[in-house]
N, C-alpha and C positions, 0 to 999 in steps of 0.2 A: 531624153528621158520620156518614156511613155506613161500616160496617165489614163486611168479608167475608173468608172464608178463614182464620178463626181470630182470636184475641185480638190487637188492635192493627193488624190488616190493613186498609188503606184500600181503598175501592172506587174504583178508577181509571177514568177515562173510557176507553172502548174505542177503540183507535187502528186506523184502517183499514189493512189490509194489501193490497199489490199483488203480483201474481204476476210478479215480476221476478227472473230467474236469469240470470247471465252466466257464461260459461266463460272462464277464463284459465289457460293452461298446463295444460289438462286438468282443472282443478278447477272445479266448478260452485259459484258463490257467489251466495247469495240476498241480495237487498236490498229487503225488503218495505216499508221505510219511506222510500224515496228521495224520495218526494213532500214529505217534511218538510225537504228541502234548500232549497225555495223561500223567497224572501224574504217575511217576514211582512207587509211593506207591499204586496206585489204579489199575494199569494195569500190568498183568503178562507178556503180550507180550512186553511191553516197558522194563520191568525189565529184561527179557531174552535178549533183544537187547543190553541193557547196559552191561550185563554180558559178552556177546559175544564180544563186542567192547573192554572191559577191558582185556579180554583174549588175544587179539592181542596187544593192546597198552602197557599194564603194563610190560610184559616181554621185549618188545622192548625198552621201556624207561629205564628199570632197567639195561639193558645191555650196555647202552651208555658209551663209554670209559671215558668221562669227568665228568660224573655225581658226582662221589665221590669227585673229586677235587673241583668242584663247591660247593658242599654241605659243605665241610670243610671250604672253603673260606667264604661262606655266614654265617656259624656259627660264625666264628671269627669276621666278620663285624657286626653281630647283637649283639655281646657281649659287649655292652657299656651301661652305665646308661643314661637314657633319661627321660625328664620331659615334662609334659604339662604345659600350661600357668596357673599360679595360679589364683584362684578366691578368693576374699576377702569378708567376711561377719562376722560382729560382732566381729572383732578382730581376727578371725580365717582365715587361708589361706588353701585352698583346691587345691590339684593338684595330678595328677597321676605320678607315678615314677616306671619305670621298671628297674630291676637290670641288664638286659642284655638278658638272654635267657629264661626268664619267658614267658609263652604262652600269658598271659594277663597282663595288667598294673594294679597293686593295686592302690587304692585311699588313699592318705595320708591327714592328717590334721596337721597343725602347728599353735600353739597359738603364735601370734606375729611373726615378721620377723625373730627373733633370736631364736624362740622356737624349741623344739625337735619334729622331725617328728614322727607321730604315724599312723600306718596302721588303716584306718577306714573300708575299704571294700577290700577284696582280692578275685577277681573273679576266681583266679586259683583253688579255693576250690569248685567251683560250679559244675564242671563236670569232669569226668575222661579223656575225650578226649580234654579238653581245648577249646571246641568250644562254650562255653557259655561266653558271654562278657559283661562287663560294657559298656553301650552305652553312655549315657549322664548323667549329674548330675547337680543339682542346689540347693545350700544351701538356707535356709530361710533367710530373711534379717537380723535376729538377730544371725544367725550362729548356732542356737541350733539344728535345724533339717536339714536333707538333703534328697531330693527326687532324686531317680536315676532310670534309665531305664535299662532293661536287654534284650540283644539280644541272642537268642538261635539258633545255627546251621546256622548262617548267614542270617536268615530270616529278612524281614523288619518289622514283627510284634514285638511289645514291650510290656513288662509288667513293671509296675512302682511300686517301693516300697519306704519306708521311714525309715530312721535310725536316732536314737538319737545320736547326735555327742558326747556328753559327756560320755555316757555309752557304746556306740557302739552297743546298742541293736536295732534290727530291729523291727519296730512296726507292728501291725496287718494289717495296711493299705496295700491294693494291688489293682492295676488297671490293667485290662487285655484288650487286643485287641486295644491298642493304636498303631498308625502308622502315620508316617510323622508328628511328633508332637514336639512342644516345651514343656517345663515345666516352667510355669510362676506363681510364688508365688504371692498371694494376701495377703499382710501383712505376718504374721506368722501363719495364721489360716488355710490355704489350698492352692491349686494350680489349675491352669487351664491346660487342656491337650486336645488333639484332638484324636478322634477315629472313627472307622467305626463299623457297626453292626457286631456281631459275624458271621463269614461265616458258610455256611452249612458244615456238616461233609464231609471231602474228598475234599473240595474246598478251603482249607486254602491258598494254594500256587498258585491258578490259577484264582479265581473269580475276576471280575472287582471290583475296589474300587470306590464306589459312596456313596453320602450322608454322607460326613464327618461332624461330629458334635463336637462342642466345649463344654466341660463339666467342672464343678467346683467340685473338691473333697475336702471336709472338713476333716481335720485331725481327726482321731479317729472314723470315720464312715465307713461302708461298701460301696463298689462301687455301690451297688444297690440303695443307697441314693444319689448318685451324681446327680447334677442338670444340665440339658442341658442349656447352656447359649446362644448359637448362632448356628443356622442351617438354611439351605436354601433348604427345601424339594422340592420347585418348580424349583430349579436349582441344580439337583443332582450331576452335574459334578464339582461344585465348592468345593474346599478344603479350610480349614480355620485354621490359626494358630494365637496364642495370645501372646502378650507381655504386660508387665505392667511397667509403668514408675516408676522410682526409688522412687518417693514420694507417690506412691499408689494413684495417682490422676486419672489415666486413664488406662483402658484396650484398647489396640490398636489391632484390628483384621484385619489381612491381608488375603484377599480371592483371589484365583487364579483358573483358569480353566485348565491350562496346564503348560508347562514348560516355556512358554514365560514370560518375565518380564513385565507383564501387570496385575495390581492389583486393587482391590477395597479396600478401607479402611473404617472400621466402628469403632466407639468409644463407650465405655461404661463408663460413669462417675462413678467412684468408691467412691468418697468422696465429701462431701459438700465443699463449699468455706472455711469453718472453719476447714476442715481437718478430719471431722468425717466420718468414713467408713459407707457407706450405706448398709442396709440389702440386702440379695440376691434378694428378690422379688422386690426391687427397681432398680435393674440393668436394664436399658433400652437402648438397642443398638440404635445408631443413625449413619446415613451415613455421612461420611466426603468426601470421593472420590467415586463417582459412575462411573460405566462403566469400562470395562477392556481395558484401552487405554494406560496407561503409567506405568513406574516403580516407585514405592513408597516404600522406605525402611526407617523405623523408626530409627532415631539416638537416641533420648532421649526426655524426657519432663520435664519441670519445671513449676509447677503451670498450668496456662492456655496457656502455649506456648509449641508447639511441633516442633522438628526439623526433617526434612526428607531429604534423597537423592532422586532425581527424574530425569528422562530424559524428562520430559515435556518441550519442547522447547529447549532441551539440550541433543543431542544424546550421548555426552560423560559425561553426568551427572553433576548436580549442587546441592548445598545445599539450601534448603528453610526453612523458619520458618512460622509456622501457629499460629496466635493469636486467641484463642477461647473465649476471655473474652466478646466479644460483641454478638449481636444477630446472626450474620453471621461470619463464619471464615474468617480471613484476611491473605492472603499469601504474603510473601515478600522474595525476593532473598537475600541470605546471601553470598554464594560463587558462583561466575559465572562459567559457563563451560569454560574449557581451552583446550589446544591442547592434553594433556595427559588425558586418561580416569580416572575418579575417582573410585577407587576400594572400599574404606571404609571410614567412618567418625565416630568418637566417641567424646562425651563430657567427658573430664577428668579434674576435678577441675573446673577451670573457662575458659577452653580453648577447642577449637575444634582441634582434631588430625586428619589430613587428610592423606590418603594413595593413591598414584597415581601409574599408570603403565607407564613406558617409555620403549618401545621396549621389553615388557614382563618381565621387572625387576622393583623392587619397589623403589619408592620415598616416603618420609614421611616428613610432616611439620606441624607446629602449627600455628593457627590463633586465634584471639579473637572470642568471641561468636557473635560479630557483623561483623566478616569477615576481620578484619585488620591483615595483615601478621605479624608474630612474629619471627619464627625461623624454619630453615630447620633442620631436625633430621638426624644426621650423621650415615649412615649405613656402614657396613664393605666393601662391594664390590658388584659385580653383584650377586643378589640373591633376596630372598623374605622375606619381613617383614610382620608379621602377629600379630594380637592381638590388643593392645592398648585399651582393654576394661576398662571401668571405670565408674565413676558416678560424677555428679556435686558435688562440694564441697570437693572432695577428690583428691588431685593432683597426687596420686600414681597410676601407672598402670604398666603392664608388656607387653613386646613384645618378639617375637621369630624371630631370623634371621637364614635362612638356604640357602644353595645352593647345587649344585650337589656334591661338595666335602666337605660339612659341614653340619652335622646334626644340628637340631635346638638348638642354644644357647639361653638361656632365660635371658632377661635383665629387671631389675627394672628401671623404668623411672619416673622422677619427672617432671610433666608438668609445674611447677612454675619456676624451675631453668633450665629445658631443659637438665639435665644431666642423663646419663645412667650409670648403674653399673651392673656387672655380678651377676645374681642370681643363675644360674646353667649352667655349661659348661661341655659337655661330654668329656671323655677321650677316644681317638680313637686308633684303632690298625694300623692306617696308617697315613702318613703325608699328610694333605690336600694340602700342597705346591707342592707335587709331581704330582698333577693333573692339567692339562691344561683345562681351560674353555674359549672357544672362541665363540663369536657371529658373525655369517655371515648373509648375505642377498643374496637371489637368486631370479630369475625371474620365475614366474609361466607361464603357457601356454598363458594367456592373457596379460602378461607383468607386472602383479601385483608383487610388491616387498614383499617378505615373509622372516621373520627372522627365523634363526635356531641356536641352541646352539650345538657346537661340543665339546665333553668331552672325554679326553683320558689321559693316562699317558704321562708325558712330554718326556720320553725317547723312546716313540714308533716311529719307522721309518715308515713314511707314503709313502715312495717313490714307493713301489711296490703294494700299495693297501692293506688295512687292513680289516679283518672281522669287519663288522659294523652293529650295531643294530639301526634302524631308527624307532622312536616312534612318534605318533601324536594322536590327539583326534578329533578336528574339529567339534564342535557342541554345542548346548544348551547354548551359551553365556558363556561357561566356559573357562577361560584362562588356559593355561598350563605354569606354572612358574617354575623357578629353585627350585629344592628341592632334598633332599637326599634320596636315596634308597639303602639299603644294597644289594639287589639282583642285581641292575644295577651296583653298584660299584664292585661286584664280577666279572661281565663281563669286566669292565674296568680294574680292577686289573689283570685279566687274559690275558690282551693284546688286548682286543677289543676296538673299538670306539663306544661311545653312542651318538646318535644325537636326539635332540628334535626339531621337526619342528612346528612352531607356525602358522599352516595353518588356513585358514578362517573358520568361524563357531563359534569361541570363541569370547572373549571380549577383546583381547589384544589391539585392537585399537578402542574400543567402538562399538556402535550399528551397524554402517555400516559394520564392520568386521564380525559381527554375521550374519547380513542380507545377506551378499554376499556368505554365506556358508550354507544356508538352503532353504527349500521348492524347488522352481524351480531352485534355484541357487546351489543346492547340488553338482552338477558335479564339481563346482569350488574346493570343498574340495578334491575330488579325483585328480583333475588336479594339485593342489598344492602339494599333497603328491608324486605323480608320478614325478613332476618336482624336488622335493627334492632328490629323488633317482637318477635322471639323473644328477643333479648337483654334487652329491657326487662322482659319477663315472667319470664325466668329469674333476673334480678337482683332480682326482687320489687318493682320500681318500680311496676309495674302488673299487671293480669291481662287475659285475653282479653275479659272482660266489661266492662273499663274502658278499653280502648285504642281511641281514635279516630284516624283518619288524614286528612290533607289535602294537596292539591297543586293548583297553578294552571297552566293552559295545558299545557305539556309535563308538568308535574306532575299535571294532571288526567288525562292519559293514564296516568301512573304509577298513580294511584289505581284507575282502571278496570281496568288490567291485573292489579294485585296482588289486587284483590278477586275477580276471576275465578280466579286461580291459588290463592289461599289464603283463601277466604271464611270459614274457621273461625277465623282468627287475629284478626279485628277485630270490635269491637262496633258501630262506626259509621264512615262515610266521607263526606268532602266532596270531590267532583270539580268543580273550578271551571274554567270556560271551557276544557275539555279537548279535545284532538285525539283523537276517539273512533273515527272510521272511517279506518283506516290504508291503505285501498285507494283513497281518493278525496280525500285531504287536499290533493293538489297541483293540484286543479282550481279552487280558489277563492282570490281576492285574493292574499295573500302566501304561500300554502301552497307554491307552487313552490320557494321558497327553502329549504324544510325538508328537501329530499332529501339534503342533506349529512349530516344526522343520522339520517334515517330510511331513506334509500334510495329507489329508483325503483319505484313499484308496477307499472310496465310491463316490469321486468326480472325474469326468473324467480326468481333466487336471492333478490332483495329481496322479491318478491311472497310467496314461501313464508315468509320470515321475518316479514314484516308481518302476514300472515294468522294466523300462529301466536300473536300477542299482541294483535291489534287488539281493543280493549274491546267494540266493537259486535258483532263476529263470534264472540266466545268466551264469551258468557253461557250458563251451563249450568243447565237445569232440574234439580230434584231435590236441590239443595244449599241449606242455610240461609245466605243472604247476610246481611251486616250491614245495619243501617239506613243508607240511602244518601240523601244530598241532593246533587243536581246543580245547579250554578248557571251561568247564562249571561246575556247581555243582547241586546236586539233590534238594537242597532247595533254589535255586535262585528264589525268587518270585518278582524280579524286571524285569529282562529279562528271561522269563521262559526257561528252558533248551531245550524245544522243538525246539527253533530256531536253536541251535547248533546241535541237533540230526538230524533234517531234512537236514540241510546244509551238514553235514558230510556224510549222506547216499547218497545224490545226488553226492557229490564229489567222493566218492568211486565207485559209479556206472558208472561214466563217464570215457572215455578214455583220461586221462590227464597225461600220462607218468608214468615212474617207481618210481619216488620219493614218499615216504610215505605220506599218508593222514590219519592221526589218530586223535582220540579224547581222551582227558584226562578228566575223570569225577570224581570230588571230592565228597565225601560223607560228610554229616553234615557240609555243607558250603553253602554260598549264593552268593551274587553278589560281595563280596570282603571284606566288613567291618567286623570286629570282628574275622577275621581268626587268629588262634593261630600261634605263631612263628614257632613251629616245622612243621606245615603244610605248611607255607610259604617257609621254607627252602626245604622241600621235593618237593613241587610243582615247584619251580623255578630252583632248581638244575636239574630237569628233563627237563623242558621247555628250559632253556638256554643251557643245554647239547645237546638237539635236535638241536637248532639253531647253536650251535658251530660245531656240526658234519657236518652240511650241508653248513657251510660257511668256514670251514677249520681252525677254531680257535683251536689252539693246547693248551690244558689245562694241566698245570703242576700238578703233584701229590702233590707237597708241597704247601699247601695253604698259608703258611706264607711268601712265596717269593714275 
């Protein structure tokens, strides 16, 4: 390995610069690495650059002293049986179950609660590298057929197939070029799905996604005969997804333009008042909610009544009922807004099951369909409850409970009696009681109180400062909740502290928390994160030389921005699949959706704001930057890898001190979902090995300790 520029400085490959300067709103903006935006499959120059970067990063990562210890510990932590939440249809129960170290989770079917588990689909047989995944699945109402989508190489594109549940035979039906889609059965005859037009050759992973159309596929027919059901060619930026009420009375179409929770709702009556299914040519969409103004989430429907969650007049969300029996829909409030944000609502049997967030942890309770309080659902401790899916008339449902020290335990819940019983409980290689989970609150720059979770082994001595990994996301109304991660637990088991900061931009405290961390308020996100680091140092939990930071996607942007703003505060950083060029994010694949959180680069006020924090544009020479590892993947068609390529080139070209600035580029992987277990272990043993080296975390060779 060659070194230059001082101790530990790597010799990076020289990246070609181009003389490209564009003027926007009177500001000249240089973009010398724009050529790195090209798809690596179509550009020899980009492919050569990737190979040169791998020639530097791969040997360096492979030589890290703690990598093998972390890999062994992660392997042990991944090696436990884990289940997904069961779905019930026609007396059959469908769920995924992984035996521990399988790359992908097989799908099982069980006839009745006490029946024998049978493998229905095993995605581990689909590809040699394990990078082809079962994405989602939906059984037909009678449980005889199951439609499932396939994700290959981490891409957002999906193909959909159908299997006969009894025989296990895959039918001839196949749908291609589905993306950002639900699978919604209409009776047992076929299903609705969303797709875009097939992209031009070579543009599969970069072309903008516009004109999404809702189609109906009839079982036993080729895709060429699928009928378009709903489209808005006059508004090409709208995307559409479909749900069908359990009684086959309505198709509920939710349309959105971006990532903001602002939706239009359209309805297609599927059946007559007598329950007879209408022929396809009689499906006539009608508008229920016009204008992209408020959040509307379908809960369920019964006959001419639909239940929704909405933030109309209720920033922390409420439940409303819509009566469609008359000439005009009649809306009525069922569950009023309260101090905690409403996260989810489901009708199970004859009751509504409500899930709330209180300081980023779950509360769950039941009420009657007309809103009368019935019972609080007892949860184990600080953690996250998910699931509670069900249908009217059937009191049975399932939910999962997880926390930082507890993988998802699956519970069977009876909404009539309010009693829970264990359906599946993982056997672990460590004692959850040995892990401390503490919630603290700290003040951000403007005085806002922000929660964080501090997770560590109980016997760790914090008096001298401990290597600490600080993680956050901060965007798109997505809350960061307690959950189990085998890779993070490996860090904790190795003696490190893990901290999750619930910074603004998510939905931990409702719409106001989101609004305070987006658009022209985006700097609050960075201030919250910086304040978290300062708090951990002030409290003696860690030191500047022992503090590592990590974020993914929008969180990768966060890492790039805060390192530019406070390079002195951190010892090491991991920016994963980040949005790094804030002036061009809207030009690729799904990037156009993100303007709701980031703003429009072609509008002056937004442009000035974006330019002020864009990681790619704000790297400054003359400052000692922390050790940085950037990670991306060649088939990431959510945040295209050009973001990470350009940022890394700029970081390596600047005078930012001797600590390494490298990029880890995964092949046959995308934005994160569907990644096989062996790739996760390889990736995070290297990344956390890198962070361990630069924070002084001493890794034992015996992973069982």
